[in-house]
Every structure is written in structure tokens, then in C-alpha cells.
PLY file of the C-alpha trace (Angstrom):
ply
format ascii 1.0
element vertex 507
property float x
property float y
property float z
element edge 506
property int vertex1
property int vertex2
end_header
-3.83 16.09 22.51
-3.43 18.45 19.57
-2.32 16.73 16.37
-0.10 18.35 13.74
1.88 17.44 10.69
5.08 18.44 12.37
7.29 15.77 13.86
8.08 17.47 17.13
7.10 15.86 20.41
4.00 17.25 22.05
6.00 18.83 24.86
8.01 21.02 22.44
5.38 22.02 19.94
6.59 25.59 19.54
9.68 27.68 20.32
9.60 30.31 23.02
8.98 33.10 20.54
7.31 33.17 17.14
9.67 33.24 14.15
7.75 34.75 11.26
9.06 34.25 7.72
7.78 35.03 4.25
7.44 32.22 1.70
10.58 33.38 -0.14
12.94 34.06 2.74
16.39 32.51 2.81
17.72 34.20 5.93
19.96 32.48 8.42
19.48 31.00 11.87
16.84 31.90 14.43
18.81 34.46 16.44
21.80 36.72 15.89
23.26 36.47 19.40
23.85 33.36 21.48
22.77 35.35 24.52
19.31 35.70 23.00
18.86 32.02 22.08
16.11 30.01 23.69
16.91 26.46 24.79
15.29 25.04 21.66
17.18 27.45 19.38
20.48 26.70 21.08
19.93 22.98 20.60
19.19 23.45 16.91
22.25 25.68 16.45
24.46 23.07 18.15
23.11 20.40 15.83
23.75 22.62 12.82
27.39 23.05 13.86
27.78 19.29 14.29
26.17 18.76 10.91
28.51 21.15 9.13
31.56 19.73 10.89
30.66 16.14 10.04
29.17 16.70 6.60
31.01 19.03 4.27
29.52 18.06 0.92
31.13 16.39 -2.06
34.38 18.23 -1.40
35.59 15.98 1.39
32.11 15.18 2.69
31.75 12.03 4.81
28.13 11.01 4.35
26.48 8.96 7.07
23.08 8.30 8.57
24.12 10.17 11.71
25.28 13.19 9.69
21.93 13.42 7.95
20.09 13.07 11.25
22.12 16.01 12.58
21.34 18.04 9.46
17.59 17.42 9.62
17.39 18.12 13.33
19.13 21.45 12.71
16.11 22.52 10.62
12.92 24.26 11.66
9.51 23.39 10.28
6.00 24.80 10.45
3.48 23.49 12.96
0.25 22.98 11.04
-2.01 23.84 13.98
-0.30 26.84 15.54
1.55 28.19 12.50
4.68 28.49 14.67
8.11 27.41 13.49
9.44 24.58 15.63
12.60 22.44 15.69
12.46 19.32 13.52
12.96 16.65 16.20
12.68 13.22 14.62
10.47 10.54 16.09
11.54 6.91 16.24
9.55 5.83 13.18
10.89 8.81 11.18
14.44 7.65 11.84
13.42 4.25 10.52
11.86 5.96 7.52
14.99 8.00 6.84
17.13 4.88 6.89
14.85 3.33 4.27
15.03 6.49 2.13
18.80 6.25 2.14
18.91 2.55 1.33
16.21 2.14 -1.35
15.81 3.43 -4.90
12.05 2.71 -5.10
10.11 3.13 -1.85
6.33 3.11 -1.36
5.41 4.56 2.03
1.81 3.64 2.89
0.86 5.72 5.90
-1.81 7.22 8.07
-2.39 10.94 7.70
-0.36 13.68 9.35
2.73 11.77 10.39
5.26 14.29 9.06
6.47 11.91 6.35
6.29 14.52 3.58
8.30 16.97 5.72
10.90 14.26 6.24
11.26 13.44 2.54
11.48 17.14 1.65
14.25 17.51 4.24
16.01 14.52 2.66
15.78 16.16 -0.78
17.19 19.39 0.65
20.08 17.42 2.13
20.76 15.80 -1.26
20.67 19.20 -2.97
22.88 21.15 -0.58
25.73 18.70 -0.07
26.06 17.49 -3.67
26.12 19.63 -6.78
24.26 19.39 -10.10
21.43 17.22 -8.88
17.89 17.55 -10.17
15.29 16.76 -7.51
11.61 16.73 -8.49
8.46 17.00 -6.39
5.12 15.91 -7.84
1.86 16.65 -6.02
-1.80 15.92 -6.69
-2.64 19.60 -7.24
-0.95 22.87 -8.15
-1.69 24.22 -4.69
0.02 21.24 -3.08
3.04 21.74 -5.36
3.37 25.36 -4.23
3.04 24.30 -0.59
5.76 21.65 -0.96
8.27 24.22 -2.21
7.18 26.59 0.55
8.13 23.92 3.10
11.56 23.53 1.54
12.08 27.32 1.75
11.18 27.28 5.44
13.75 24.58 6.16
16.45 26.21 4.03
15.81 29.57 5.67
16.31 28.05 9.13
19.91 27.01 8.39
22.52 29.08 10.19
25.14 28.51 7.47
23.68 26.83 4.37
26.24 24.58 2.63
25.14 26.03 -0.72
23.82 29.52 -1.46
20.35 29.95 -2.95
20.96 31.37 -6.43
17.41 31.54 -7.78
13.99 31.24 -6.16
10.65 31.33 -7.96
7.24 29.70 -7.64
8.36 26.45 -9.32
11.95 25.83 -8.33
14.86 26.56 -6.06
18.28 26.70 -7.74
21.42 26.52 -5.64
24.87 27.88 -6.39
26.30 24.34 -6.57
24.06 23.61 -9.58
21.46 21.49 -7.76
17.77 22.25 -8.29
14.54 21.37 -6.52
11.50 21.68 -8.80
7.88 21.27 -7.70
4.88 20.72 -9.98
1.48 19.12 -10.31
1.49 15.48 -11.43
0.22 15.22 -15.01
0.49 12.62 -17.75
3.77 14.00 -19.12
5.31 16.12 -16.37
8.82 14.90 -15.72
9.19 13.21 -19.10
12.54 13.75 -20.86
14.13 14.72 -17.53
16.62 12.58 -15.63
16.17 13.45 -11.95
18.36 12.07 -9.21
15.39 11.71 -6.86
11.62 12.20 -7.02
9.00 12.76 -4.35
5.69 11.35 -5.67
3.45 12.76 -2.96
0.03 11.13 -2.34
0.37 8.87 -5.38
-2.99 7.17 -4.73
-4.80 10.45 -5.42
-3.14 11.33 -8.73
-5.38 11.58 -11.78
-3.11 9.60 -14.12
-0.81 7.59 -11.82
0.17 4.90 -14.34
1.21 7.34 -17.07
2.95 9.68 -14.63
4.96 6.97 -12.91
5.98 5.53 -16.27
7.34 8.94 -17.26
9.52 8.98 -14.12
11.19 5.63 -14.68
14.53 7.29 -15.52
14.81 8.68 -11.97
17.51 7.10 -9.85
15.30 7.20 -6.76
11.54 7.55 -6.30
9.85 8.03 -2.92
6.05 7.64 -2.94
4.34 8.45 0.38
0.57 8.07 0.29
-2.52 7.37 2.29
-4.84 4.74 0.86
-7.59 5.62 -1.60
-9.47 2.35 -1.86
-8.84 -0.96 -3.61
-7.39 -1.85 -6.97
-5.52 1.36 -7.84
-1.84 1.64 -8.72
-0.76 2.19 -5.12
-2.66 -0.92 -4.03
-1.07 -2.99 -6.81
2.41 -1.66 -6.02
1.89 -2.57 -2.38
0.78 -6.11 -3.19
3.66 -6.67 -5.61
6.17 -5.42 -3.07
4.71 -7.77 -0.45
5.27 -10.65 -2.85
8.86 -9.53 -3.49
8.17 -8.70 -7.13
9.79 -5.79 -8.97
12.02 -2.97 -7.76
9.67 -1.39 -5.26
10.00 -1.85 -1.53
7.11 -0.93 0.74
6.61 0.04 4.36
3.47 0.88 6.35
3.25 3.42 9.18
-0.04 3.25 11.16
-1.86 6.06 12.94
-0.15 5.36 16.28
3.36 5.77 14.87
2.77 9.36 15.99
3.89 9.43 19.66
1.20 11.96 20.53
-1.67 9.62 19.67
-3.24 7.14 22.03
-6.53 5.20 22.26
-8.36 8.27 23.46
-7.12 10.21 20.42
-8.30 7.36 18.20
-11.71 7.34 19.83
-12.22 11.06 19.32
-10.78 11.33 15.81
-11.74 8.00 14.24
-14.42 6.09 16.12
-16.48 9.25 16.74
-15.73 10.86 13.35
-18.73 11.83 11.17
-17.72 9.00 8.77
-15.83 6.39 10.84
-15.25 4.13 7.83
-13.47 6.87 5.92
-11.61 7.93 9.06
-10.33 4.36 9.52
-8.92 4.49 6.01
-7.17 7.83 6.57
-5.88 6.79 10.00
-5.33 3.14 9.19
-4.20 0.57 11.73
-3.08 -1.86 9.03
-2.73 -1.86 5.22
-6.10 -3.53 4.65
-7.82 -0.53 6.25
-5.86 1.88 4.05
-7.12 0.13 0.91
-10.70 -0.43 2.08
-13.55 0.51 -0.25
-15.23 3.85 0.50
-18.57 2.12 1.13
-17.08 -0.15 3.74
-15.86 -3.75 3.65
-18.01 -6.84 3.66
-15.30 -8.96 5.25
-14.65 -6.66 8.19
-12.87 -9.37 10.19
-10.33 -9.93 7.41
-6.98 -8.53 8.47
-3.25 -8.94 8.11
-3.39 -11.95 10.41
-5.17 -13.81 7.59
-2.28 -13.31 5.16
0.68 -15.67 4.93
3.83 -16.27 2.95
3.16 -20.02 2.96
3.28 -21.77 -0.40
1.73 -25.03 -1.58
3.19 -28.08 0.13
3.11 -31.52 -1.53
1.53 -34.16 0.66
-1.11 -31.96 2.29
-4.83 -32.49 1.72
-5.66 -30.26 -1.24
-8.85 -29.24 -2.99
-9.62 -26.92 -5.84
-12.55 -24.51 -6.12
-13.87 -23.08 -9.39
-16.33 -20.48 -10.57
-16.87 -20.94 -14.31
-17.64 -17.25 -14.80
-18.86 -17.47 -18.42
-15.37 -17.34 -19.97
-13.99 -15.30 -17.07
-13.35 -18.14 -14.61
-11.55 -18.19 -11.28
-9.90 -21.19 -9.64
-8.36 -21.64 -6.20
-6.17 -24.28 -4.55
-6.86 -24.80 -0.82
-4.80 -26.97 1.51
-5.24 -28.10 5.11
-2.23 -27.83 7.37
-1.59 -30.71 9.79
-3.34 -28.59 12.44
-6.43 -28.47 10.24
-6.00 -24.77 9.40
-7.09 -23.96 5.82
-4.72 -22.07 3.50
-5.52 -20.80 0.01
-2.17 -21.38 -1.67
-2.75 -20.51 -5.32
-5.20 -18.75 -7.62
-5.94 -18.69 -11.33
-7.85 -15.56 -12.37
-7.15 -14.81 -16.05
-9.19 -11.59 -16.08
-7.44 -10.08 -13.05
-5.96 -6.75 -14.24
-7.18 -7.55 -17.77
-10.97 -7.64 -18.02
-10.77 -8.68 -21.68
-8.93 -11.93 -20.92
-11.14 -14.96 -21.59
-10.72 -18.70 -21.09
-13.00 -21.55 -22.19
-13.78 -24.40 -19.82
-11.50 -26.87 -21.70
-8.69 -24.28 -21.55
-9.39 -23.81 -17.84
-9.19 -27.55 -17.22
-5.87 -27.84 -19.06
-4.37 -24.92 -17.15
-5.54 -26.32 -13.81
-3.74 -29.59 -14.52
-0.59 -27.63 -15.34
-0.81 -25.80 -12.00
-1.33 -29.11 -10.17
1.96 -30.28 -11.66
3.72 -27.00 -10.84
2.61 -27.22 -7.21
3.33 -30.94 -6.93
-0.14 -31.68 -5.54
-2.90 -34.20 -6.27
-6.15 -32.54 -5.18
-9.02 -34.74 -4.03
-11.50 -32.85 -6.16
-12.86 -29.54 -7.38
-15.72 -27.69 -5.69
-17.88 -25.95 -8.32
-21.16 -24.14 -8.83
-23.80 -26.89 -9.17
-25.29 -24.87 -12.05
-22.33 -26.17 -14.06
-24.10 -29.53 -14.37
-26.41 -28.12 -17.04
-25.52 -29.03 -20.62
-24.17 -26.24 -22.81
-26.47 -25.04 -25.59
-23.76 -25.25 -28.25
-21.69 -28.27 -27.22
-24.32 -30.33 -25.44
-21.70 -30.96 -22.75
-21.82 -29.52 -19.24
-18.95 -27.77 -17.54
-18.93 -30.55 -14.95
-18.44 -33.09 -17.74
-15.52 -31.11 -19.16
-13.77 -31.12 -15.79
-14.61 -34.77 -15.20
-13.19 -35.77 -18.56
-9.95 -34.02 -17.56
-9.84 -35.96 -14.27
-10.53 -32.91 -12.11
-13.43 -34.55 -10.23
-16.03 -31.75 -9.98
-18.30 -31.75 -6.96
-20.84 -29.43 -5.42
-24.08 -29.08 -3.55
-26.87 -26.53 -4.07
-26.80 -23.79 -1.47
-27.89 -20.22 -0.91
-25.43 -17.37 -1.42
-26.05 -16.17 2.09
-25.18 -19.58 3.55
-21.85 -19.48 1.74
-21.18 -15.93 2.95
-21.90 -16.95 6.54
-19.54 -19.92 6.21
-16.81 -17.67 4.79
-17.18 -15.06 7.50
-16.90 -17.76 10.14
-13.75 -19.23 8.59
-12.07 -15.83 8.41
-12.96 -14.91 12.00
-12.12 -18.29 13.56
-10.23 -17.38 16.77
-7.95 -20.43 16.69
-7.44 -21.56 13.07
-8.59 -18.71 10.82
-8.53 -19.00 7.04
-5.14 -17.98 5.64
-4.45 -16.72 2.13
-1.01 -16.89 0.56
0.59 -13.85 -1.02
0.50 -15.92 -4.23
-3.21 -14.99 -4.43
-3.24 -11.20 -5.06
-6.75 -11.09 -6.57
-8.32 -12.93 -3.65
-6.44 -10.81 -1.11
-7.60 -7.64 -2.81
-11.17 -8.95 -2.90
-11.28 -9.89 0.79
-9.63 -6.60 1.70
-11.91 -4.29 -0.20
-15.16 -5.74 -1.57
-18.16 -3.81 -0.22
-21.53 -5.22 0.85
-24.12 -5.57 -1.90
-26.26 -2.43 -2.07
-29.58 -4.27 -2.15
-28.52 -7.22 0.05
-25.96 -6.02 2.62
-25.80 -9.54 4.06
-24.02 -10.57 0.83
-20.82 -9.34 -0.75
-21.15 -7.20 -3.88
-23.11 -9.25 -6.43
-22.75 -6.97 -9.45
-21.58 -8.73 -12.60
-19.22 -5.81 -13.16
-17.42 -6.44 -9.87
-13.83 -7.55 -10.57
-13.95 -9.79 -7.49
-17.20 -11.70 -7.90
-15.79 -14.83 -9.55
-12.83 -15.37 -7.22
-15.08 -14.85 -4.18
-17.69 -17.20 -5.62
-15.01 -19.88 -6.03
-13.99 -19.43 -2.39
-17.64 -19.55 -1.35
-18.20 -22.88 -3.13
-15.27 -24.33 -1.20
-16.49 -22.89 2.11
-20.08 -24.09 1.78
-19.13 -27.57 0.59
-16.63 -27.87 3.42
-19.37 -26.81 5.84
-21.97 -29.20 4.40
-19.58 -32.09 3.95
-19.11 -33.76 0.58
-21.61 -36.54 0.02
-22.16 -36.10 -3.69
-19.42 -36.63 -6.27
-20.39 -36.07 -9.86
-19.53 -38.88 -12.29
-20.92 -38.60 -15.81
-22.35 -41.60 -17.63
-19.67 -44.05 -18.79
-16.97 -41.99 -17.06
-14.90 -42.73 -14.02
-13.11 -40.36 -11.71
-11.00 -40.30 -8.60
-12.86 -40.71 -5.35
-11.97 -39.19 -2.02
-9.72 -41.30 0.16
0 1
1 2
2 3
3 4
4 5
5 6
6 7
7 8
8 9
9 10
10 11
11 12
12 13
13 14
14 15
15 16
16 17
17 18
18 19
19 20
20 21
21 22
22 23
23 24
24 25
25 26
26 27
27 28
28 29
29 30
30 31
31 32
32 33
33 34
34 35
35 36
36 37
37 38
38 39
39 40
40 41
41 42
42 43
43 44
44 45
45 46
46 47
47 48
48 49
49 50
50 51
51 52
52 53
53 54
54 55
55 56
56 57
57 58
58 59
59 60
60 61
61 62
62 63
63 64
64 65
65 66
66 67
67 68
68 69
69 70
70 71
71 72
72 73
73 74
74 75
75 76
76 77
77 78
78 79
79 80
80 81
81 82
82 83
83 84
84 85
85 86
86 87
87 88
88 89
89 90
90 91
91 92
92 93
93 94
94 95
95 96
96 97
97 98
98 99
99 100
100 101
101 102
102 103
103 104
104 105
105 106
106 107
107 108
108 109
109 110
110 111
111 112
112 113
113 114
114 115
115 116
116 117
117 118
118 119
119 120
120 121
121 122
122 123
123 124
124 125
125 126
126 127
127 128
128 129
129 130
130 131
131 132
132 133
133 134
134 135
135 136
136 137
137 138
138 139
139 140
140 141
141 142
142 143
143 144
144 145
145 146
146 147
147 148
148 149
149 150
150 151
151 152
152 153
153 154
154 155
155 156
156 157
157 158
158 159
159 160
160 161
161 162
162 163
163 164
164 165
165 166
166 167
167 168
168 169
169 170
170 171
171 172
172 173
173 174
174 175
175 176
176 177
177 178
178 179
179 180
180 181
181 182
182 183
183 184
184 185
185 186
186 187
187 188
188 189
189 190
190 191
191 192
192 193
193 194
194 195
195 196
196 197
197 198
198 199
199 200
200 201
201 202
202 203
203 204
204 205
205 206
206 207
207 208
208 209
209 210
210 211
211 212
212 213
213 214
214 215
215 216
216 217
217 218
218 219
219 220
220 221
221 222
222 223
223 224
224 225
225 226
226 227
227 228
228 229
229 230
230 231
231 232
232 233
233 234
234 235
235 236
236 237
237 238
238 239
239 240
240 241
241 242
242 243
243 244
244 245
245 246
246 247
247 248
248 249
249 250
250 251
251 252
252 253
253 254
254 255
255 256
256 257
257 258
258 259
259 260
260 261
261 262
262 263
263 264
264 265
265 266
266 267
267 268
268 269
269 270
270 271
271 272
272 273
273 274
274 275
275 276
276 277
277 278
278 279
279 280
280 281
281 282
282 283
283 284
284 285
285 286
286 287
287 288
288 289
289 290
290 291
291 292
292 293
293 294
294 295
295 296
296 297
297 298
298 299
299 300
300 301
301 302
302 303
303 304
304 305
305 306
306 307
307 308
308 309
309 310
310 311
311 312
312 313
313 314
314 315
315 316
316 317
317 318
318 319
319 320
320 321
321 322
322 323
323 324
324 325
325 326
326 327
327 328
328 329
329 330
330 331
331 332
332 333
333 334
334 335
335 336
336 337
337 338
338 339
339 340
340 341
341 342
342 343
343 344
344 345
345 346
346 347
347 348
348 349
349 350
350 351
351 352
352 353
353 354
354 355
355 356
356 357
357 358
358 359
359 360
360 361
361 362
362 363
363 364
364 365
365 366
366 367
367 368
368 369
369 370
370 371
371 372
372 373
373 374
374 375
375 376
376 377
377 378
378 379
379 380
380 381
381 382
382 383
383 384
384 385
385 386
386 387
387 388
388 389
389 390
390 391
391 392
392 393
393 394
394 395
395 396
396 397
397 398
398 399
399 400
400 401
401 402
402 403
403 404
404 405
405 406
406 407
407 408
408 409
409 410
410 411
411 412
412 413
413 414
414 415
415 416
416 417
417 418
418 419
419 420
420 421
421 422
422 423
423 424
424 425
425 426
426 427
427 428
428 429
429 430
430 431
431 432
432 433
433 434
434 435
435 436
436 437
437 438
438 439
439 440
440 441
441 442
442 443
443 444
444 445
445 446
446 447
447 448
448 449
449 450
450 451
451 452
452 453
453 454
454 455
455 456
456 457
457 458
458 459
459 460
460 461
461 462
462 463
463 464
464 465
465 466
466 467
467 468
468 469
469 470
470 471
471 472
472 473
473 474
474 475
475 476
476 477
477 478
478 479
479 480
480 481
481 482
482 483
483 484
484 485
485 486
486 487
487 488
488 489
489 490
490 491
491 492
492 493
493 494
494 495
495 496
496 497
497 498
498 499
499 500
500 501
501 502
502 503
503 504
504 505
505 506
């Protein structure tokens, strides 16, 4: 089945006759005589009449979801494959998307490619411009060419209106100005574009591919509404962080994901031909993602390929459950995890402490780490049985003469650990994640660990291990999880107690 960016069902991909338009046209409806209308054109004209009858702008206009649906489905858009102009017939997921656009002031739309989402948001901006006056609507794209194309799409839709609610007063390569005072401006996303302007709404198209996303988005904070549709571009970028924060309910942004099969013209055979048999299937999976973790996968592939959305949970720490900690000392960049067992025996990572996450300069000494871990124990209301650590932490420090194990033991954290190979720990982790009955779960309170499991690639020299580079932002949190996994697999038979010190024993 032919795929296209348009949102028209496969059976009505093009009208009965080609409607050619220049990029600057603002002419009226498809035909001048009802006798000459095709079925598709007659349907669009009927919708346009309903739209104008039920939505008359700020002078007596009764806005509603149904009125905007009627407006959008009165428009024509360009089919990317054929070049034909076709009626804009909304799919089910696009109606859901439109409802979210109307209800939210900050919306991140993570999506597979070529779902017609950009067309939909541009139609929404046109609706906002035509039926209300003096509104500034901005479009930001990853390149100048994309900015020109976005405005071209708006022109096509405006030109398909039989009776536009507002006349087009000025049209140039950067903006459309309407007689009611509303403007739609389109430009390339740069560090300062949009600064000192107060737009009503902004389309931040393909945010994950912008050169300076943090600076640009900060400059748009004055906008009343921001819509950011994007495909994924790997782990750890602004789009990935916005997604994770929205999933945790933090901040103003809401997020929604639309997978490759939201398009009604795609089935398993389409997926086989376009993704599984693509020249680079890993990249194709990211562009036509089935779930958010695929959209944010690293370009070189993921080590934890069985990790998926089923491994994520909203569960929080529960007092009374069997709890253990896991620590990687990380040479002043430590990582600590809190893992609980549900009554069923299923393991859940409920909390993390990663000081250097998002701030590589953040450092923490082992005594500071121990103190903070005790604070988190109190916050969670738990009494962990012990702390799984790297056995190398038993060696005495050159400056203090005290080992990291001794520091934790003195704080009552009961360090424990057995020597093991990295590969053994990786195998244990992979098995826990892929367990068919009680897979490892990770709470949304652990954004660094989730990002690591979602995106870390295999090590270049040892693909049977996850990335072992010291520069990897995920190494320490994954090492902490690995110490827990391997000690759980081996069974704890050794508990470290320093000379003349006592500590809690497992019960």
C-alpha cells in the first residue's frame, strides 16, 4: 500500500481531477459550478458550508470541537506521493490529536514518520488565525527549506476554502497576514528566533532535530500554546527529557505517542517491507517506532533489546516490602538504586540517586553518599536488608586508609558483594528484563535508569556487554543494577563486617 503524509484514507487518495495551484495562490473552492463537482469536491463544499454556518469567528462565533472538525475536513491538502490535492479526511488518531491540541497549552507529540500530524497542526493554526483576529502564530522548523514548505502547506489549505472567513491581505515567503490582523510566520529554528515576540501559538516542528533546542524553546516560553511534534532522535536530548518528565507528571508539558500503525493504511506487511527489510532496520525502527523506547533508541542499536514499555511502572516504594540497595561508587560520581520485591516476587526498582545525571560536574564523596542514602531510606519509609556493591570497594583508600565498604558499614548500610565477571552480570540483567512472567520493573521515579535501559548501545569492542566507556553517562547506574542482579543470581553468602564493627544481618 502506498504511504503518504496526507491523512486521507487509501481508497480516496486523490480527487477525480488534478487541481494544480501555485505556491502563492489564494483562490476559492475546487469548482465554480455545482454541476461540475466530483463526489469528493461536493463533500468538501458541504463541510465548508457547515463550518461557516456553525463557526462565524469572534463576532458571534460558537467554537467547538465539531466546528473545527468541519473546518479542517473542508480543506484540501497535498498528497506527498502523487502530488495531487486531496480532501483532508481525518483519521481516528488525528481526531484524538486535535482534541489534545485544543485542550493543552504545552503538548509534545512523539510520533512515527508520515502520519500527517504536521498537516493537522498547520490546519489548527489556520483555524486559529481565520476565526480570531490579531493573533500571532509562529512555525519553527529545523531548516529554512522546511520553513518555506510549512508556509506552502498553509497556502494550499487556505486556497482550498470556498469562502475564507478572513481575506489574505499580505503573502510573502515568510508570513501570511490576514485582514483580521492575524499572522502566520514561518522560520528556521535558531538560538534567538522568536525572542521578544508574544505568539498565541507555536508549532515547534521536529524539535528533536533542532540545532539549539534548549535555547530556542527557552525563547518561546512567552507563547500561550506550544505544539512540538517530533520523531525520536536518540537518547538524552531535550525531547527525550521532556517526554520522561511528562510521563512523571512534572512540569507543564503533556505528551502523547502515536506509533507507526496509527496510520490506517499500514499493516504487518507494510511494516515488513518498510522496516524489517529496510537497509538499516535499526534506524527504520526508530523512525517508525512501535513504542517510545524505540523512538529514543541509540543510532547504534540498543543493548537491552528486550526492554520495553512493559518494564516501566508508576509504582512507588512501599514500606514493608523486602528492599535492597545497590551502589556503584563511581569515583565521586556514584549511583545508587533501591529495589523491592513485590509479594509475587517480582522485582521493582523504586528509586535512584544519580547526582551527575544531567550535570556531569556534580560530585559526591562516599561519606556524603552514605548520608544521602540514609535520608532516602527515611523518605521512602523502608529498612533495606543491605547494599550490593562492587567488591573492589573493599580496598582501602590511598588518602584515608579506609575502604568504601567500611564507610558504608560505619553508616549502617551493610555493604555486600561477590566478585563476578561483567558478562555474567549482563546475562543476569538480560534474563530479569525478559522474564516472561515476572519481568524486572522500573518506576518512573528512576529517569536515569530508564533512559539507560532504553538507549545504551552495545560496547564497540565487546558487544556482549553494554557500553563500557568511562564517558558513558549511564555506566554507573547500570553497574549498580548489575551488582544487584548478579548478587541476587548468586545468592548472598558473604556479608562484609569490618574489624570491631557490627552491622545488620539478613533476616
